[in-house]
C-alpha positions as MATLAB code, in Angstrom:
seq = 'MKVMAQMAMVMNLDKCIGCHTCSVTCKQAWTNRSGTEYVWFNNVETRPGQGYPRTYEDQDRWRGGWVRDSKGRLRLKDGGRLKKLSRIFSNPKMPAIQDYYEPWTYDYENLTNAPLGDDIPVAPPRSLITGERMKVEWSANWDDNLGGSPEILQDDPVLKKVSEQVKLELEQTFMFYLPRICEHCMNPACVASCPSGAMYKRVEDGIVLVDQDKCRGWRMCVSGCPYKKVYFNHKTGKAEKCTFCYPRVEVGLPTVCAETCVGRLRYIGLILYDADRVLEAASVENDQDLYEAQLGTLLDPNDPHVIAAAHASGISDTWIEAAQKSPIHALIKEFRVALPLHPEYRTMPMVWYVPPLSPVVDAVSRDGHDGEDVGNLFGALESLRIPVEYLAELFTAGDTEVVGGVLRKLAAMRSYMRDINLGRAPQEHIPAAVGMTEEQMYEMYRLLAIAKYEERYVIPSAYAADAHGLEETVTECALDFEGGPGLYDQGSGPFGEVSGTPVPVAVETFHALRQRQTSEAMGANESRPSRVNLLNWDGKGAPDGMFPGGGR';
ca = [
     -14.707  -20.994   10.013;
     -12.951  -17.677   12.299;
     -13.835  -14.510   10.299;
     -11.216  -11.433   10.082;
     -11.610   -8.321    9.043;
      -8.631   -6.701    6.670;
      -8.356   -3.266    5.378;
      -7.542   -3.641    1.731;
      -6.345   -1.277   -1.381;
      -6.819   -2.109   -5.160;
      -5.292    0.296   -7.485;
      -6.500    0.439  -11.065;
      -3.078    0.717  -13.338;
      -4.817    2.195  -16.400;
      -5.394    5.304  -14.574;
      -1.634    5.838  -13.426;
       0.200    8.807  -15.033;
       3.423    8.161  -13.061;
       3.140   11.778  -11.132;
       4.593   10.543   -7.816;
       2.209   12.559   -6.133;
       1.107    9.370   -3.988;
       4.898    9.467   -3.120;
       5.266   12.837   -1.947;
       2.940   13.445    0.024;
       3.402    9.617    1.844;
       6.917   10.761    2.500;
       6.068   14.197    3.948;
       3.620   12.646    6.132;
       5.186    9.903    6.917;
       8.864   10.022    6.739;
      10.201   12.946    8.240;
      12.678   12.064   10.694;
      16.520   11.679   10.723;
      17.840    8.456    9.490;
      14.870    8.110    6.707;
      16.029   10.207    3.863;
      16.261    6.964    1.939;
      12.506    5.512    2.842;
       9.781    5.369    0.710;
       6.761    3.971    1.799;
       5.078    4.577   -1.264;
       7.020    4.331   -4.604;
       6.144    4.335   -8.010;
       8.135    1.958   -9.975;
       8.733    2.252  -14.253;
       7.868   -1.459  -15.741;
       9.822   -2.772  -17.051;
      12.270   -1.938  -14.675;
      14.610   -2.701  -11.814;
      12.067   -1.751   -8.942;
      13.014   -0.047   -6.027;
      15.320   -1.261   -3.829;
      17.030   -2.576   -6.791;
      16.012   -6.424   -8.228;
      13.986   -6.421   -5.131;
      11.454   -9.212   -6.981;
      14.751  -11.620   -7.473;
      14.317  -13.981   -4.509;
      17.014  -16.119   -5.755;
      19.018  -13.060   -4.380;
      17.085  -11.679   -1.343;
      15.134  -14.785   -0.399;
      12.218  -13.655    0.774;
       8.784  -14.817    1.659;
       7.857  -18.397    2.027;
       8.283  -21.881    0.208;
       6.961  -25.503   -0.470;
       8.646  -27.518    1.546;
       8.800  -31.819    0.351;
       6.022  -32.266    2.863;
       3.635  -29.588    2.098;
       4.618  -27.283    4.695;
       5.617  -23.198    4.836;
       9.108  -22.521    5.462;
      10.563  -18.933    5.129;
      12.923  -18.796    2.482;
      15.542  -16.827    4.173;
      15.675  -19.534    6.879;
      14.667  -20.660   10.362;
      15.726  -19.642   13.594;
      18.858  -21.563   13.657;
      19.872  -19.868   10.763;
      18.657  -16.374   11.511;
      20.646  -16.795   14.782;
      23.637  -17.958   12.949;
      23.833  -14.688   11.123;
      22.172  -12.473   13.167;
      24.482   -9.715   13.663;
      25.556  -10.171    9.949;
      22.965  -10.849    7.070;
      24.085  -10.488    3.552;
      20.544  -11.396    2.165;
      19.954   -7.705    2.604;
      19.718   -4.818    0.345;
      22.576   -2.177    0.637;
      22.166    1.124    0.178;
      23.066    1.070   -2.723;
      20.203   -0.978   -3.782;
      17.952    1.961   -2.657;
      20.020    4.697   -3.250;
      22.411    6.974   -1.312;
      20.051   10.084   -0.203;
      21.394   13.396   -1.132;
      20.946   17.269   -0.969;
      22.454   19.918   -3.006;
      25.321   22.630   -1.805;
      22.996   25.427   -1.858;
      25.746   27.548   -0.182;
      28.341   27.097   -2.913;
      25.701   28.682   -5.200;
      24.363   31.368   -3.515;
      27.857   32.567   -1.842;
      30.051   32.349   -5.048;
      32.097   35.475   -5.663;
      31.797   36.963   -8.729;
      33.383   35.606  -11.524;
      33.861   33.907  -15.038;
      32.133   30.823  -14.560;
      28.371   30.563  -13.397;
      28.416   28.564  -10.491;
      26.272   25.704   -9.776;
      24.993   23.807   -6.266;
      26.899   20.162   -6.562;
      25.401   16.706   -5.265;
      26.056   16.232   -1.514;
      25.249   12.853    0.344;
      23.202   13.240    3.088;
      25.059   10.369    4.841;
      29.049   11.532    4.651;
      28.781   14.738    3.444;
      30.707   14.560    0.924;
      30.021   15.722   -2.967;
      28.999   12.674   -5.263;
      27.685   11.924   -8.336;
      24.005   10.651   -8.408;
      23.185    7.220   -9.898;
      20.218    5.871   -8.349;
      17.007    6.796   -6.651;
      14.251    5.769   -6.101;
      12.205    6.826   -9.076;
      15.179    6.473  -11.575;
      13.742    4.196  -14.222;
      11.158    6.970  -14.866;
      14.000    8.111  -17.231;
      15.426    4.969  -18.659;
      12.096    3.010  -18.365;
      12.503    0.235  -21.609;
      16.504    1.527  -22.254;
      18.956   -1.624  -22.454;
      20.763   -0.471  -19.418;
      17.345   -1.285  -16.932;
      16.222   -4.218  -19.281;
      18.939   -6.666  -19.009;
      18.573   -6.842  -14.915;
      14.354   -6.635  -14.589;
      13.885  -10.078  -12.846;
      10.329  -10.223  -14.487;
      11.762   -9.661  -17.663;
      14.597  -12.660  -17.597;
      11.288  -15.397  -16.603;
       9.954  -14.628  -20.257;
      11.409  -15.018  -23.910;
      14.264  -13.052  -25.821;
      11.828  -12.130  -28.300;
       9.645  -10.462  -25.593;
      12.548   -8.724  -24.603;
      13.425   -7.192  -28.106;
       9.812   -6.363  -28.534;
       8.619   -5.057  -25.340;
      11.129   -2.286  -25.440;
       9.081   -0.992  -28.328;
       5.512   -1.770  -27.561;
       4.640   -1.163  -23.891;
       5.493    0.298  -20.565;
       3.450    1.102  -17.544;
       3.167    2.358  -13.825;
       3.576    0.272  -11.148;
       2.941    1.957   -7.344;
       3.578    0.139   -4.667;
       3.095    0.332   -0.664;
       3.350   -2.418    1.976;
       0.916   -5.339    1.045;
      -0.433   -6.069    4.954;
      -0.481   -9.613    3.570;
      -2.790  -12.346    5.842;
       0.148  -14.063    5.839;
       3.370  -11.831    6.083;
       6.622  -12.922    6.042;
       8.139  -10.225    8.120;
       6.247  -10.885   10.944;
       7.245  -14.385   11.224;
      11.031  -13.480   10.572;
      11.376  -10.984   13.619;
      13.066  -12.537   16.172;
      12.133   -9.788   18.845;
       7.961  -10.004   18.003;
       8.102   -6.196   16.927;
       6.863   -7.163   13.724;
       2.664   -7.691   14.795;
      -0.209   -7.942   12.277;
      -3.713   -6.001   14.223;
      -6.552   -8.055   14.929;
      -9.009   -5.821   13.904;
      -8.259   -4.665   10.709;
      -5.021   -6.587    9.494;
      -2.752   -3.818    9.110;
       1.092   -4.460    9.666;
       2.766   -2.511   11.950;
       5.857   -2.470   13.985;
       6.022   -2.015   17.548;
       9.015    0.373   18.346;
       9.805   -0.189   22.050;
      10.183   -3.970   20.924;
      12.207   -3.730   18.286;
      15.702   -4.450   18.612;
      17.317   -3.532   15.110;
      17.985   -7.161   14.116;
      16.565   -6.586   10.551;
      15.498   -9.919    9.698;
      11.711   -8.142    8.649;
      13.773   -6.588    5.652;
      15.346  -10.098    4.635;
      11.676  -11.695    5.346;
       9.724   -9.291    3.031;
       9.535   -9.801   -0.492;
       8.656   -6.689   -1.290;
      11.299   -5.092    0.598;
       9.132   -2.741    2.255;
      10.415   -2.309    5.456;
      12.899   -0.279    6.457;
      15.993    0.217    8.840;
      16.576    3.540   10.337;
      20.133    4.334   10.670;
      19.765    6.984   13.305;
      17.212    5.308   15.939;
      18.079    1.388   15.333;
      14.458    0.380   14.304;
      12.730   -1.016   11.733;
       9.868    1.610   10.272;
       7.216    0.748    7.729;
       4.064    1.846    5.574;
       1.479    1.995    8.369;
      -1.510    2.014    5.775;
      -1.938    5.423    7.168;
      -3.986    3.831   10.747;
      -4.458    6.829   12.478;
      -6.583    8.519    9.311;
      -8.426    4.839    8.596;
      -9.350    4.955   12.120;
     -11.483    7.781   12.038;
     -12.869    6.877    8.445;
     -10.587    8.730    6.257;
      -8.612    6.942    3.042;
      -4.715    6.619    3.331;
      -2.518    9.678    2.330;
      -1.289    8.490   -0.982;
      -4.979    7.513   -1.997;
      -6.814   11.133   -0.669;
      -3.757   12.865   -2.851;
      -3.869   10.761   -5.798;
      -4.452   12.529   -8.910;
      -5.945    9.546  -11.339;
      -8.182    8.406   -8.306;
      -7.221    4.805   -8.734;
      -6.977    4.054   -5.211;
      -9.817    2.344   -3.737;
      -9.845    1.086    0.027;
     -12.391   -0.749    1.767;
     -12.727   -3.554    4.146;
     -13.014   -7.402    3.162;
     -14.084  -10.507    5.279;
     -11.414  -13.513    5.035;
     -11.429  -17.103    6.930;
      -8.894  -17.238    9.266;
      -8.556  -20.972    9.238;
      -8.001  -21.547    5.723;
      -5.295  -18.736    4.853;
      -2.550  -21.446    5.805;
      -4.097  -23.914    3.638;
      -4.342  -21.413    0.644;
      -0.931  -20.395    1.049;
       0.505  -23.886    0.980;
      -1.043  -24.859   -2.059;
       1.428  -27.216   -4.201;
       1.227  -24.903   -7.904;
       2.369  -21.508   -7.402;
      -0.257  -20.530  -10.323;
      -3.144  -21.815   -7.815;
      -2.442  -19.278   -5.337;
      -4.438  -16.626   -6.915;
      -7.776  -18.922   -6.699;
      -6.764  -20.289   -3.510;
      -6.726  -16.481   -1.988;
      -9.894  -15.659   -3.505;
     -10.952  -18.887   -1.256;
     -10.266  -17.301    1.357;
     -12.107  -14.144    0.726;
     -15.834  -14.499    2.506;
     -19.177  -13.162    1.226;
     -20.476  -10.356    3.255;
     -24.180  -10.779    2.405;
     -23.682  -14.910    3.295;
     -25.565  -15.074    6.695;
     -24.035  -17.448    8.055;
     -20.849  -15.385    7.540;
     -22.507  -12.327    9.069;
     -23.503  -14.659   12.349;
     -19.658  -15.811   12.431;
     -18.994  -12.519   12.265;
     -20.739  -11.544   15.018;
     -19.095  -14.138   17.057;
     -15.862  -12.735   16.289;
     -16.668   -9.113   17.815;
     -17.533   -8.150   14.208;
     -19.765   -5.289   14.304;
     -22.755   -4.381   12.187;
     -21.321   -1.175   11.266;
     -18.379   -3.315    9.803;
     -19.976   -5.680    8.034;
     -22.431   -3.430    6.328;
     -18.831   -1.468    5.033;
     -17.636   -5.029    4.049;
     -21.037   -5.067    2.310;
     -20.147   -1.778    0.647;
     -16.775   -2.520   -0.036;
     -15.449   -1.479   -3.440;
     -12.268   -4.146   -2.383;
     -14.983   -7.026   -2.358;
     -16.891   -5.989   -5.592;
     -13.068   -5.696   -7.404;
     -11.391   -8.869   -6.184;
     -14.728  -11.448   -5.767;
     -17.309  -10.134   -7.582;
     -15.866   -8.933  -10.856;
     -12.406  -10.424  -10.333;
     -10.625   -8.199  -12.279;
      -8.261   -6.985   -9.664;
      -5.376   -9.203   -9.135;
      -2.632   -9.872   -6.555;
       1.220   -8.391   -6.823;
       3.648  -11.814   -6.634;
       1.065  -14.525   -5.181;
       4.379  -17.041   -5.689;
       5.748  -15.123   -2.790;
       3.078  -17.103   -0.695;
       2.430  -13.979    1.567;
      -1.384  -13.875    0.747;
      -0.703   -9.819   -0.501;
      -4.059   -7.683    0.313;
      -3.055   -4.811   -2.209;
      -4.664   -6.144   -5.458;
      -4.157   -3.941   -9.068;
      -6.174   -4.145  -11.909;
      -3.975   -4.639  -14.827;
      -3.307   -2.231  -17.293;
      -5.377   -2.324  -20.793;
      -3.804    0.838  -22.558;
      -0.675   -0.756  -24.089;
      -3.228   -2.688  -26.112;
      -5.800   -0.011  -26.733;
      -3.012    1.833  -28.475;
      -1.544   -1.066  -30.411;
      -4.553   -1.557  -32.418;
      -5.380    2.264  -32.716;
      -1.965    2.765  -34.182;
      -2.593    0.124  -36.899;
      -5.356    2.599  -37.936;
      -8.059    0.153  -36.177;
     -10.907    0.831  -34.003;
      -9.169    0.418  -30.611;
     -12.157    0.402  -28.727;
     -14.191   -2.202  -30.848;
     -14.494   -5.463  -29.213;
     -13.478   -7.346  -31.680;
     -10.558   -5.597  -32.737;
      -9.635   -5.655  -28.758;
     -10.654   -9.485  -28.613;
      -8.137  -10.617  -31.244;
      -5.603   -7.794  -30.139;
      -5.397   -9.619  -26.656;
      -4.870  -13.141  -28.472;
      -1.960  -12.025  -30.593;
      -0.028   -9.237  -28.483;
       1.169  -11.645  -25.977;
       3.622   -9.449  -24.898;
       2.046   -7.579  -22.065;
       0.182  -10.783  -21.267;
       3.152  -12.880  -20.208;
       4.712   -9.839  -18.478;
       1.783   -9.406  -16.719;
       1.150  -13.220  -15.713;
       4.655  -12.854  -14.045;
       3.562   -9.747  -12.052;
       0.425  -10.747  -11.107;
      -0.552  -14.767  -11.425;
       2.570  -16.757  -11.239;
       2.874  -16.766  -14.997;
      -0.962  -18.135  -15.392;
      -1.824  -16.126  -18.616;
      -5.534  -17.146  -19.350;
      -6.136  -15.429  -15.738;
      -5.062  -12.236  -17.018;
      -6.153  -12.655  -20.754;
      -9.621  -13.342  -19.091;
      -9.451   -9.924  -17.073;
      -8.083   -7.984  -19.835;
     -10.693   -9.147  -21.808;
     -13.624   -7.869  -19.405;
     -11.939   -4.607  -19.278;
     -11.980   -4.764  -23.084;
     -15.612   -5.224  -23.019;
     -16.823   -2.878  -20.659;
     -15.124   -0.001  -23.041;
     -16.871   -1.340  -26.057;
     -20.267   -1.787  -24.111;
     -20.284    1.828  -22.633;
     -19.087    3.309  -25.708;
     -22.295    2.618  -27.339;
     -24.142    3.875  -24.342;
     -22.370    6.953  -24.270;
     -22.795    7.595  -27.677;
     -26.539    6.626  -27.351;
     -26.587    3.782  -29.430;
     -28.492    0.652  -28.691;
     -26.482   -1.466  -25.902;
     -25.059   -4.553  -27.367;
     -26.103   -7.302  -24.676;
     -23.758   -9.846  -26.000;
     -21.081   -7.950  -25.107;
     -21.030   -8.664  -21.596;
     -22.080  -12.067  -21.975;
     -19.225  -13.111  -24.150;
     -17.112  -12.721  -20.819;
     -19.407  -13.888  -18.863;
     -21.140  -10.954  -17.228;
     -24.670   -9.249  -16.837;
     -25.233   -5.722  -18.249;
     -26.428   -4.518  -15.272;
     -22.943   -5.802  -13.480;
     -20.793   -4.510  -16.554;
     -22.674   -0.847  -15.800;
     -21.636   -1.355  -12.090;
     -17.985   -2.183  -13.148;
     -17.780    0.601  -15.481;
     -19.160    2.870  -12.707;
     -16.829    1.854   -9.865;
     -13.564    2.040  -12.252;
     -14.785    5.015  -14.562;
     -16.779    7.542  -12.518;
     -17.120    6.259   -8.754;
     -17.612    9.389   -6.377;
     -15.346    9.707   -3.201;
     -17.594    7.686   -1.168;
     -17.768    4.726   -3.186;
     -13.852    4.543   -3.604;
     -13.309    5.017    0.018;
     -15.540    2.853    2.214;
     -13.753    3.111    5.799;
     -15.621    1.880    8.964;
     -14.511    4.022   11.809;
     -12.791    2.816   15.212;
     -15.302    1.018   17.095;
     -17.644    3.423   19.253;
     -16.235    1.946   22.371;
     -12.539    3.017   21.286;
     -13.461    5.795   19.595;
     -13.273    8.267   22.453;
      -9.971    6.864   23.710;
      -8.830    7.587   19.871;
      -9.236   11.177   20.108;
      -7.213   12.144   22.582;
      -5.077    9.767   24.084;
      -2.757   10.146   27.078;
      -0.997    7.076   27.693;
       1.876    6.026   26.797;
       2.516    5.696   23.414;
       4.858    3.239   21.662;
       6.253    5.157   19.286;
       7.634    8.018   21.672;
      11.157    7.727   22.439;
      14.568   10.081   21.977;
      15.183   10.699   17.997;
      11.887    8.206   17.586;
       9.152    8.856   15.272;
       6.787   10.054   18.035;
       4.836   12.924   17.106;
       4.614   15.138   20.547;
       4.372   15.083   24.500;
       1.392   13.160   24.936;
       0.524   15.416   28.156;
      -0.130   17.883   25.052;
      -3.174   17.933   22.736;
      -4.242   19.637   19.415;
      -6.844   21.609   21.409;
      -8.799   21.984   24.077;
      -7.356   22.309   27.910;
      -4.539   19.674   26.851;
      -3.234   22.211   24.260;
      -0.127   23.597   26.355;
       2.001   24.274   23.306;
       1.713   24.716   19.277;
       1.119   21.622   17.320;
       0.437   21.145   13.798;
      -3.056   20.018   13.106;
      -3.446   17.352   10.636;
      -6.977   17.127    9.009;
      -7.659   13.976   10.439;
      -6.942   15.086   14.044;
      -9.501   18.440   13.313;
     -12.071   15.753   12.227;
     -11.970   13.690   15.154;
     -11.468   16.145   17.743;
     -14.536   18.396   15.882;
     -17.035   16.437   18.688;
     -14.849   17.392   21.345;
     -14.389   21.104   20.240;
     -18.195   21.345   19.893;
     -19.080   20.232   23.169;
     -19.375   21.875   27.017;
     -17.920   18.661   28.686;
     -14.177   19.116   29.529;
     -11.856   16.493   28.364;
      -9.592   15.781   31.008;
     -11.511   14.596   33.824;
     -10.956   12.058   36.859;
     -10.282    9.017   34.231;
      -8.185   11.078   32.197;
      -6.252   13.255   33.919;
      -4.280   16.128   31.979;
      -1.923   18.921   32.714;
      -4.353   22.173   32.958;
      -3.741   25.740   33.720;
      -5.282   29.711   33.150;
      -2.305   30.023   29.933;
      -4.133   26.769   28.277;
      -7.898   26.879   30.164;
     -10.208   26.763   26.926;
     -13.047   27.887   29.482;
     -14.839   24.092   29.193;
     -15.199   22.734   32.398;
     -12.531   23.472   35.279;
     -10.960   20.430   37.239;
     -10.807   20.173   41.082;
      -8.679   22.812   42.691;
      -8.094   24.844   39.730;
      -9.961   27.623   41.128;
     -10.241   27.933   44.892;
     -13.601   27.915   46.248;
     -14.839   26.110   44.121;
     -16.167   28.997   41.901;
     -15.160   30.729   39.006;
];
């Protein structure tokens, strides 16, 4: 058993209102460079819909993820080394800009500088690629306006897998929002697809990143990712993707999308898994067995054998305690109400979802019945096969029994807690009906409904031995190159004697440097040299030679 730690996320889809705050804040924080106008590391899709990029779930077309061959071995669906080499300069299995959308701005000068006349001037859209005027026909959130319409439904890859009757009824009965980020998979196809070795999965926390120095722009990672969450920056010639906000996570802060989420639907925590069982789990024959197989790789952080193996792998007690308190482990493993997105891709994704119950509740209430009565809800779950089938195609490779079991737990939680909130005696048979105790049901309710900030985000900071090095890095950074996403000159920092030029300061940087700024010691020393002069000296310590004669 080889224990490894993985930062993971769970999203409660019952709470998402489609406001796109997470998308906007992520884009402002991480895609402020030229060439990333069409890039959305975080996007919110309306279901049913085609998604972003368009029809990304159609793997017969895009050939992302893994497949199991006749000998039971995993192979990249996009082909091996020889096949990739044959089309390394021309890759047809990759979304074009039309599948993302052609980014645009508005010609405001036409509006502000227009001469007086009889007609009201406008600001027509212009392409950010060609600069020419264009007609806006698609965008990252286009389904918001067309969700459920015949124009969108006919090309929904998930909807094509269910019956014609479902297509007709689904248009009238249900819609929900699906936020998406990089899955930071345990078996990432993007990493295996990269010819230059630029894509890698961090050993300490499982976050998948791109080494910008090694990236040669072959774009095989874009083809290999079945979720299409790797993007190509045409200005820099480099691949870019969601980084799980690792600079924030390293100092114990949640991702930007989670921090700014209006519905508080995102949970972040640490989970322990057995790396030796990942390949075996991803290679099971039946797609519908992948969910249980992935659950089998996740370890109990309270098990003494797991704790001992974690220590042997170099995982600290602080991280083990974080895994024991993790809301991710509780929702995925203990309560079993969170499900992976498209497990049939065999990448073992680590961003999971609590499926929405609201469409079922609304359907019951619309008929004049009590929408939160457990008997009504259980009956509705059996009769309303439309949402269960669609959700099953998203989260369990079509297994409706698993999704139905999750929805029954969520329905039971609503009915059980309603009695308590109304001052009535709780009915212990309700939790028992779904295989839970009253204590478990209350804990699940607290986590899903009223969890506080520190309960939703249990994020251990970086190891103490590395923490000081993370505060003010003066070594070379792989993200620093001309036109690239590097932040600032490494010789200058956001505070103290290494602050030679004004620099915008993020909240995570402030907290990371708080101890440094309140101490009497200087940041620059013999082991960590830095440029210091009287113009930017903060008075905390002085390097040799700054003052002749050694005095101040």
